[in-house]
VMD Tcl script that draws the C-alpha trace (Angstrom):
set ca {
  {-6.09 13.47 -22.86}
  {-7.26 17.39 -23.41}
  {-8.94 19.72 -21.62}
  {-11.75 19.47 -24.54}
  {-12.11 15.72 -23.63}
  {-11.55 14.89 -20.14}
  {-14.06 18.29 -19.53}
  {-16.59 16.37 -21.71}
  {-15.73 13.08 -20.18}
  {-17.18 14.21 -16.65}
  {-19.52 16.77 -17.79}
  {-22.51 14.20 -17.72}
  {-21.45 12.88 -13.98}
  {-21.10 16.25 -12.60}
  {-24.54 17.24 -13.74}
  {-25.69 14.36 -12.51}
  {-24.30 15.44 -8.91}
  {-25.71 18.99 -9.76}
  {-28.81 16.74 -9.75}
  {-28.75 14.87 -6.79}
  {-26.67 17.34 -4.43}
  {-27.03 20.51 -5.94}
  {-23.71 21.27 -6.30}
  {-22.85 22.87 -9.47}
  {-22.04 21.28 -12.62}
  {-19.42 23.91 -13.40}
  {-17.90 24.24 -10.18}
  {-17.04 20.46 -10.11}
  {-15.92 20.08 -13.39}
  {-13.53 23.29 -12.77}
  {-12.38 21.27 -9.72}
  {-11.95 17.94 -11.43}
  {-9.75 20.43 -13.70}
  {-7.77 22.34 -11.60}
  {-6.95 19.39 -8.95}
  {-6.18 17.14 -11.88}
  {-4.80 18.45 -14.13}
  {-7.53 18.19 -16.42}
  {-7.50 14.11 -15.59}
  {-3.68 13.71 -16.54}
  {-1.62 13.47 -13.13}
  {-1.10 9.81 -11.67}
  {-3.63 10.10 -9.27}
  {-6.75 10.94 -11.40}
  {-5.11 7.88 -14.11}
  {-4.47 5.43 -11.81}
  {-6.89 5.83 -9.23}
  {-9.94 7.99 -10.71}
  {-8.84 10.45 -8.03}
  {-9.64 13.99 -9.15}
  {-9.24 15.59 -5.76}
  {-6.29 14.72 -3.81}
  {-8.35 12.79 -0.93}
  {-6.23 10.55 1.11}
  {-7.80 6.75 3.05}
  {-9.20 4.20 1.18}
  {-12.98 3.85 -0.50}
  {-14.33 0.02 -0.05}
  {-11.02 -0.95 0.64}
  {-8.85 -0.13 -2.44}
  {-6.36 2.85 -2.19}
  {-2.89 3.21 -4.24}
  {-0.43 4.68 -2.69}
  {2.05 7.33 -4.43}
  {4.50 9.77 -3.45}
  {3.57 13.25 -2.10}
  {4.75 16.51 -1.50}
  {4.22 17.57 2.80}
  {5.32 20.62 4.31}
  {6.87 20.82 7.75}
  {9.38 22.89 9.46}
  {8.86 24.90 6.55}
  {10.34 22.35 4.46}
  {9.23 20.45 1.54}
  {9.60 16.18 1.68}
  {7.77 14.05 -0.70}
  {6.96 10.98 1.40}
  {4.43 7.95 0.35}
  {1.20 8.34 1.45}
  {-2.51 6.44 0.62}
  {-5.02 7.95 -1.49}
  {-8.62 6.69 -2.32}
  {-8.74 4.21 -5.56}
  {-11.97 5.20 -6.74}
  {-13.94 2.58 -9.39}
  {-14.95 5.95 -11.63}
  {-14.36 9.31 -11.50}
  {-18.29 9.50 -10.44}
  {-17.21 8.02 -7.04}
  {-14.45 10.93 -6.33}
  {-16.98 13.45 -7.48}
  {-19.57 12.16 -5.15}
  {-17.19 12.22 -2.34}
  {-16.44 15.98 -2.98}
  {-20.01 15.96 -2.85}
  {-20.87 14.25 0.38}
  {-17.89 16.70 1.78}
  {-19.84 19.83 1.03}
  {-23.57 18.52 2.36}
  {-22.19 17.33 5.43}
  {-19.62 19.62 6.51}
  {-16.66 18.81 9.09}
  {-16.72 17.04 12.44}
  {-16.65 20.24 14.35}
  {-19.53 21.86 12.05}
  {-21.82 20.15 9.74}
  {-22.74 23.32 7.74}
  {-18.78 24.42 7.31}
  {-19.35 24.50 3.29}
  {-23.11 25.34 3.48}
  {-23.13 28.35 1.60}
  {-21.88 26.00 -1.46}
  {-24.70 24.00 -1.57}
  {-27.65 25.32 -3.59}
  {-25.83 28.67 -4.72}
  {-26.88 29.61 -8.50}
  {-23.60 31.80 -8.94}
  {-20.41 30.47 -9.49}
  {-18.46 33.06 -8.77}
  {-20.37 33.12 -5.18}
  {-19.78 29.41 -5.12}
  {-15.94 29.45 -5.81}
  {-15.87 32.73 -3.23}
  {-17.48 30.67 -0.40}
  {-15.00 27.81 -0.88}
  {-12.15 30.09 -0.41}
  {-13.85 31.93 2.76}
  {-14.62 27.97 4.13}
  {-10.59 27.24 3.92}
  {-10.87 24.31 1.28}
  {-7.73 25.65 -0.33}
  {-4.54 27.26 1.06}
  {-3.83 29.00 -2.69}
  {-5.83 32.69 -2.53}
  {-5.91 32.54 -6.16}
  {-8.12 29.11 -5.58}
  {-11.39 31.25 -6.91}
  {-9.93 33.21 -9.32}
  {-8.28 30.10 -11.32}
  {-11.69 27.94 -10.76}
  {-13.78 31.36 -12.04}
  {-11.04 31.86 -15.06}
  {-11.43 27.46 -16.01}
  {-15.91 27.85 -16.04}
  {-15.28 31.44 -18.00}
  {-13.00 30.12 -20.65}
  {-14.54 26.81 -21.30}
  {-18.26 28.26 -20.49}
  {-18.78 25.66 -18.04}
  {-22.45 27.13 -17.00}
  {-24.04 25.49 -19.68}
  {-23.88 22.47 -17.53}
  {-25.05 23.89 -14.70}
  {-28.70 21.92 -15.76}
  {-30.70 19.13 -13.94}
  {-32.21 18.46 -17.36}
  {-30.80 14.91 -18.22}
  {-30.47 16.18 -22.15}
  {-27.30 16.21 -23.73}
  {-26.25 19.54 -23.16}
  {-22.58 19.15 -25.31}
  {-21.44 21.44 -28.32}
  {-19.66 18.13 -29.34}
  {-16.43 20.55 -29.40}
  {-16.12 22.03 -25.48}
  {-13.76 23.95 -27.81}
  {-12.55 27.12 -25.43}
  {-13.31 30.67 -25.87}
  {-9.89 31.41 -25.90}
  {-6.64 29.11 -25.74}
  {-5.97 28.31 -21.99}
  {-3.10 27.29 -20.69}
  {-2.13 23.55 -19.76}
  {-1.93 23.33 -16.05}
  {1.19 21.91 -14.19}
  {0.73 17.74 -13.91}
  {0.60 17.15 -10.15}
  {-1.14 15.24 -7.54}
  {-2.54 18.07 -5.01}
  {-2.89 17.38 -1.77}
  {-5.16 19.46 0.84}
  {-4.02 18.88 4.16}
  {-6.52 16.97 6.51}
  {-8.29 19.73 8.82}
  {-11.11 17.40 10.31}
  {-10.76 17.56 14.27}
  {-10.95 13.42 15.32}
  {-12.78 14.77 18.67}
  {-13.40 17.78 19.56}
  {-14.04 21.40 17.67}
  {-12.51 23.10 21.17}
  {-9.41 21.16 20.52}
  {-6.15 23.08 21.29}
  {-2.95 22.10 19.82}
  {0.45 21.88 21.65}
  {3.50 22.17 20.27}
  {3.73 22.21 16.59}
  {1.30 23.14 13.96}
  {4.10 22.46 10.90}
  {3.34 18.63 11.35}
  {1.14 17.75 8.43}
  {-1.68 15.87 9.43}
  {-2.88 12.57 6.71}
  {-5.41 9.68 7.85}
  {-2.62 8.22 8.82}
  {-2.35 10.50 12.02}
  {-3.92 9.65 15.40}
  {-4.46 11.40 18.48}
  {-4.82 9.66 22.36}
  {-6.97 9.75 24.82}
  {-5.77 9.46 28.12}
  {-8.90 8.37 30.70}
  {-9.29 11.90 32.09}
  {-10.06 12.87 29.08}
  {-7.08 14.31 28.14}
  {-5.85 14.21 24.35}
  {-2.66 14.07 22.47}
  {-1.79 15.05 18.49}
  {0.73 12.97 17.13}
  {0.99 16.09 14.27}
  {0.34 18.91 16.43}
  {0.85 18.13 20.11}
  {4.34 16.00 19.61}
  {5.81 16.71 16.74}
  {5.59 13.62 14.62}
  {4.74 13.05 11.07}
  {2.23 9.60 11.18}
  {3.75 8.20 7.78}
  {1.32 4.87 8.43}
  {-1.26 3.06 10.05}
  {-1.60 -0.48 9.62}
  {-4.29 -2.59 12.53}
  {-3.51 -6.27 12.25}
  {-6.70 -8.59 11.02}
  {-8.62 -10.60 13.64}
  {-6.40 -13.52 15.28}
  {-8.52 -16.57 15.15}
  {-8.19 -19.40 17.48}
  {-11.02 -22.24 16.77}
  {-11.32 -24.95 19.03}
  {-11.47 -29.01 18.40}
  {-12.37 -32.32 19.49}
  {-11.38 -35.66 18.51}
  {-12.80 -38.64 19.48}
  {-10.85 -41.78 19.20}
  {-12.33 -43.44 16.33}
  {-14.09 -41.14 14.99}
  {-12.96 -39.56 11.81}
  {-11.53 -35.98 12.04}
  {-12.84 -34.02 14.86}
  {-15.89 -31.73 16.65}
  {-15.56 -27.85 16.72}
  {-16.34 -26.85 20.37}
  {-15.70 -23.49 19.85}
  {-13.55 -19.94 18.61}
  {-12.39 -16.90 20.15}
  {-10.44 -13.88 18.85}
  {-6.77 -12.75 19.97}
  {-5.11 -9.33 21.04}
  {-5.61 -6.82 18.14}
  {-1.33 -4.96 17.38}
  {-1.83 -1.97 15.64}
  {1.90 -0.56 13.86}
  {2.82 3.20 12.73}
  {5.78 4.60 11.11}
  {6.88 8.06 12.54}
  {9.37 10.58 12.03}
  {9.92 13.01 14.57}
  {10.97 16.82 13.60}
  {12.80 18.85 16.76}
  {13.35 22.26 15.93}
  {16.68 22.24 16.43}
  {19.64 19.16 17.47}
  {19.13 21.11 20.97}
  {15.48 20.20 21.00}
  {15.71 16.29 19.81}
  {16.41 15.22 23.70}
  {13.19 17.06 24.64}
  {10.70 16.03 21.85}
  {12.02 11.88 22.08}
  {11.14 12.42 26.23}
  {8.03 14.40 25.30}
  {6.94 11.41 23.15}
  {8.36 8.37 25.43}
  {6.12 10.14 28.29}
  {3.33 10.02 25.93}
  {3.46 6.74 25.49}
  {4.23 4.87 27.70}
  {1.31 4.50 30.97}
  {0.39 2.42 33.58}
  {-3.19 2.61 31.57}
  {-4.66 1.92 28.77}
  {-5.54 4.63 26.15}
  {-7.42 4.90 23.60}
  {-6.32 5.10 20.04}
  {-8.46 7.29 17.39}
  {-6.75 7.44 13.67}
  {-7.47 10.49 12.17}
  {-9.03 8.91 9.04}
  {-11.41 6.79 10.64}
  {-12.26 9.66 13.39}
  {-15.34 7.98 15.31}
  {-14.44 4.50 16.24}
  {-11.67 3.67 18.81}
  {-9.13 1.28 19.82}
  {-7.93 0.56 23.91}
  {-4.37 0.13 23.50}
  {-1.22 0.03 25.25}
  {2.45 0.32 23.40}
  {3.78 -2.84 23.66}
  {7.20 -2.85 22.36}
  {10.32 -0.64 23.32}
  {12.08 2.00 20.04}
  {14.79 3.72 19.78}
  {14.35 6.73 17.32}
  {17.29 6.39 14.24}
  {18.47 10.14 14.94}
  {19.62 12.02 12.03}
  {20.02 15.97 12.99}
  {17.04 17.14 14.09}
  {14.92 14.19 13.08}
  {13.93 10.72 14.19}
  {13.01 7.90 12.05}
  {10.85 5.07 15.01}
  {8.17 2.62 14.52}
  {5.56 1.91 17.23}
  {3.68 -1.03 18.29}
  {0.38 -1.31 20.05}
  {-1.50 -4.10 21.79}
  {-5.25 -3.73 21.99}
  {-6.62 -6.91 24.99}
  {-10.10 -6.33 22.92}
  {-10.18 -7.47 18.84}
  {-12.52 -5.14 18.50}
  {-12.89 -1.37 18.35}
  {-16.00 0.60 19.55}
  {-17.96 3.49 18.42}
  {-17.04 7.05 20.37}
  {-20.57 7.62 20.89}
  {-23.01 5.48 22.82}
  {-26.92 4.79 21.93}
  {-28.00 7.40 24.41}
  {-26.01 10.09 22.31}
  {-27.24 12.05 19.79}
  {-28.01 10.07 15.50}
  {-27.31 13.24 13.89}
  {-24.00 15.44 12.38}
  {-24.54 18.02 15.45}
  {-23.79 15.70 17.90}
  {-19.87 14.46 16.31}
  {-20.63 11.41 17.20}
  {-21.24 9.16 14.27}
  {-19.40 9.13 10.35}
  {-19.92 7.07 7.43}
  {-19.23 3.35 7.62}
  {-20.74 2.81 10.98}
  {-23.38 0.74 9.30}
  {-25.79 3.02 10.25}
  {-29.07 3.18 7.85}
  {-31.66 6.55 7.25}
  {-33.82 5.17 9.33}
  {-32.27 6.95 12.76}
  {-33.11 3.97 15.46}
  {-34.24 5.39 18.90}
  {-33.00 2.90 22.38}
  {-35.73 4.84 24.97}
  {-39.10 3.19 24.24}
  {-42.32 3.26 25.79}
  {-44.82 0.60 24.34}
  {-44.81 -2.64 24.75}
  {-43.47 -3.79 21.67}
  {-40.15 -2.13 20.15}
  {-37.38 -2.51 17.96}
  {-33.26 -1.62 19.12}
  {-30.90 -1.58 16.77}
  {-27.21 -2.73 17.17}
  {-25.08 -0.43 13.95}
  {-21.92 -2.65 15.01}
  {-20.55 -5.80 13.26}
  {-20.39 -7.94 16.68}
  {-23.37 -9.58 18.65}
  {-23.20 -8.07 22.76}
  {-22.51 -10.23 24.70}
  {-23.59 -8.03 28.39}
  {-20.77 -11.22 29.79}
  {-18.01 -9.34 27.24}
  {-19.55 -6.50 26.12}
  {-20.58 -3.33 28.23}
  {-24.32 -3.78 28.37}
  {-26.65 -1.70 30.12}
  {-30.87 -1.81 29.85}
  {-32.99 0.43 32.24}
  {-36.43 0.25 33.09}
  {-38.95 3.23 35.52}
  {-42.10 2.04 35.82}
  {-44.73 0.44 37.95}
  {-44.97 -3.35 36.87}
  {-45.22 -6.93 38.04}
  {-43.20 -9.76 37.51}
  {-41.02 -8.18 34.72}
  {-40.59 -10.07 31.58}
  {-37.83 -8.79 28.74}
  {-37.52 -10.83 25.41}
  {-35.19 -10.25 22.83}
  {-37.01 -12.13 20.02}
  {-34.80 -12.03 18.31}
  {-31.85 -14.01 20.26}
  {-34.66 -15.76 21.86}
  {-33.49 -14.46 25.18}
  {-35.44 -13.19 28.21}
  {-34.20 -12.29 30.94}
  {-37.99 -11.93 33.87}
  {-38.22 -10.60 37.57}
  {-40.42 -12.08 40.02}
  {-41.15 -9.39 42.05}
  {-42.80 -5.92 41.62}
  {-41.95 -2.24 41.04}
  {-43.60 1.38 41.73}
  {-44.18 4.27 39.13}
  {-40.84 6.00 40.58}
  {-38.65 2.79 41.25}
  {-35.94 2.05 38.54}
  {-34.93 -2.17 37.14}
  {-31.14 -1.48 35.50}
  {-29.46 -4.60 34.02}
  {-25.32 -4.23 34.27}
  {-24.12 -7.35 33.06}
  {-24.42 -10.41 34.92}
  {-25.50 -7.67 37.33}
  {-29.31 -6.83 38.56}
  {-30.52 -3.91 40.99}
  {-33.31 -1.92 41.93}
  {-33.04 1.17 43.20}
  {-29.39 0.56 43.36}
  {-30.14 -2.98 45.12}
  {-29.22 -5.81 44.27}
  {-32.90 -8.12 42.94}
  {-30.31 -10.74 41.11}
  {-31.38 -13.21 43.43}
  {-35.33 -13.00 42.58}
  {-34.44 -13.18 38.47}
  {-34.28 -16.15 36.08}
  {-30.56 -15.02 36.34}
  {-30.21 -15.04 32.45}
  {-28.76 -12.01 30.11}
  {-29.81 -10.59 27.26}
  {-27.89 -10.14 23.90}
  {-27.74 -8.33 21.12}
  {-27.72 -9.62 17.04}
  {-25.74 -6.96 14.89}
  {-28.93 -5.34 12.93}
  {-32.52 -5.00 13.72}
  {-33.37 -6.72 17.18}
  {-37.49 -6.83 18.44}
  {-38.65 -6.88 22.01}
  {-41.92 -7.66 23.91}
  {-41.75 -6.89 27.96}
  {-44.73 -7.71 29.34}
  {-45.82 -7.10 33.31}
  {-45.89 -3.24 33.76}
  {-48.69 -1.71 35.14}
  {-48.84 1.80 33.92}
  {-46.34 4.47 32.46}
  {-42.90 3.26 31.75}
  {-39.75 3.87 29.46}
  {-37.05 1.48 29.15}
  {-33.67 2.58 27.72}
  {-30.89 0.89 26.37}
  {-26.96 2.03 26.56}
  {-24.12 0.21 24.92}
  {-21.46 1.26 22.15}
  {-20.84 -0.47 18.59}
  {-18.28 -2.97 18.16}
  {-16.75 -3.10 14.95}
  {-13.73 -5.58 13.41}
}
mol new
graphics top color blue
foreach p $ca { graphics top sphere $p radius 0.5 }
foreach p [lrange $ca 0 end-1] q [lrange $ca 1 end] { graphics top cylinder $p $q radius 0.2 }
display resetview
């Protein structure tokens, strides 16, 4: 594909990005030209991926060789990249990055959004650290001026093409490469300090482990481990049947899900041969613990698995480098959201991500009315007999009754409360001011279905507040 043909092909979608996200079409087109070799890179042709974004898009990915740099050396490794249905979705992901920023700074690319001058926009990208190439802005500016791309900086839906897109002067064809930007999203905290190494690249397969005391270790930055792949096994269902003599077939009596396994393919890079055994022991000490810990993947930073290493491994050594595979096991079939419903539902809170089934409507989990809705953004039914789920009620009441009309569940307390007293339902336990009242209840529990649940309360005799505290769970 020629340079002019590629520009003409993506220009209408770039203008759509400008209309919908207020990001200059000339900037998006120039970036697509530079980072995909004018649409000729393998990633752009096979995966419609213009900007080297790793991971998967709606479950679709493409595995390709890419260059990674560690310990000052260039090495080719396989990595999974997002496979888009068209170039537009690739540009849309770029726009969402500029709009939403990073997990540690939602305003990281704010200067790009709404900027009318392409030179200021390209400078803002470099200042924000989008690219490590100091000439990145200059290259974009040259492409924009050479092909007169500012003519596309209009929010009109009319055709702005000349029919030829002939450059003002000949421009050299760039080298066709798959441009991959290092992943810099902090999966946990903007205040995280890395330890041992800063040379190992972090892809979406990289992960961090978080101990119960809050300490966090990054496989790449703290343990000098390049994680090539991270694979989460599918759910393992067990379905139970009962047969009755003389009856055809059987009756389904129940279903549950077994443990989940997570496997990782890794390479450790010591500073030299003498450092190899020190690094190996650091990795052993980090992974083999008495207690379970949380695993959070770089590509899925706001969901976590409670795991432990379930198998031994012996790195296959070659000089200062060792290859090994890890097997983790989670006693729960579900991963959980990092945030709880008592956190803020904003990007500033750094608790949430796309793909957590959250909607444009910001849910509320504290209410002061007798009728309200509670949103379970997870894919799993919240059963307090199996998953943590706390409901707290504060205020005066007589014969308090809480009903989930969606599930039909109803919990009732036959006693009274005063304005300053608090009733807490925690699993099957019910307490008033810390004292058990289980015997004075109907001994039921409240479940939550995925999605919206409609609630009613009866029995309040004055002002009150009811709060729901839980996480979201996913397969």
